[in-house]
C-alpha positions as CSV (number, residue, x, y, z in Angstrom):
1,M,-234.7,73.8,114.2
2,Q,-233.2,75.1,117.4
3,E,-233.4,73.6,120.9
4,Y,-235.0,76.1,123.3
5,S,-235.2,73.8,126.3
6,P,-234.3,70.2,126.9
7,G,-236.7,68.2,124.8
8,I,-238.3,71.2,123.1
9,L,-237.3,72.4,119.7
10,G,-238.5,75.4,117.8
11,E,-238.7,76.8,114.3
12,V,-238.9,80.5,113.6
13,R,-241.4,81.5,111.0
14,F,-242.3,84.8,109.3
15,A,-246.0,85.6,109.1
16,R,-246.0,87.6,105.8
17,Q,-249.6,88.7,106.1
18,D,-249.2,90.0,109.6
19,G,-245.6,91.3,109.1
20,G,-244.0,89.6,112.1
21,Y,-242.2,86.6,113.4
22,Y,-243.3,83.8,115.7
23,V,-241.8,80.5,116.9
24,Q,-243.6,77.2,116.7
25,L,-242.4,74.8,119.4
26,Y,-242.3,71.0,119.1
27,S,-241.5,68.1,121.3
28,Q,-238.6,65.7,120.5
29,E,-241.3,63.5,118.8
30,G,-242.3,66.3,116.4
31,T,-245.6,67.1,118.1
32,P,-246.5,70.8,118.3
33,V,-246.5,71.9,122.0
34,G,-246.9,75.7,121.7
35,K,-246.5,78.8,119.7
36,T,-245.3,82.3,120.6
37,G,-247.2,85.5,119.8
38,L,-246.3,87.7,116.9
39,W,-243.2,89.8,117.3
40,R,-241.7,92.5,115.0
41,S,-238.2,91.2,115.3
42,E,-236.8,87.7,115.0
43,A,-234.7,88.2,118.2
44,K,-237.7,89.1,120.3
45,A,-239.6,86.0,118.9
46,R,-236.7,83.8,119.9
47,E,-236.5,85.3,123.4
48,A,-240.3,84.7,123.8
49,A,-239.8,81.1,122.6
50,R,-237.0,80.5,125.2
51,R,-239.3,81.8,128.0
52,L,-242.3,79.7,126.8
53,A,-240.1,76.6,126.4
54,E,-238.8,77.0,130.0
55,K,-242.4,77.3,131.2
56,L,-243.5,74.2,129.2
57,A,-240.5,72.1,130.4
58,G,-241.3,73.0,134.0
59,E,-244.9,71.6,133.8
């Protein structure tokens, strides 16, 4: 798990069937709070997760 924003952690996962990466985001308590779309590279999925985590933290 990696911290993407204060209080928001994420885990990179590979969707074998779809052939891409996505990041599932969780709160500090372990509750799912969001998920990125599917990306071809792990780096792009991590960047999308960072942007989504910033947006979620701002709410």
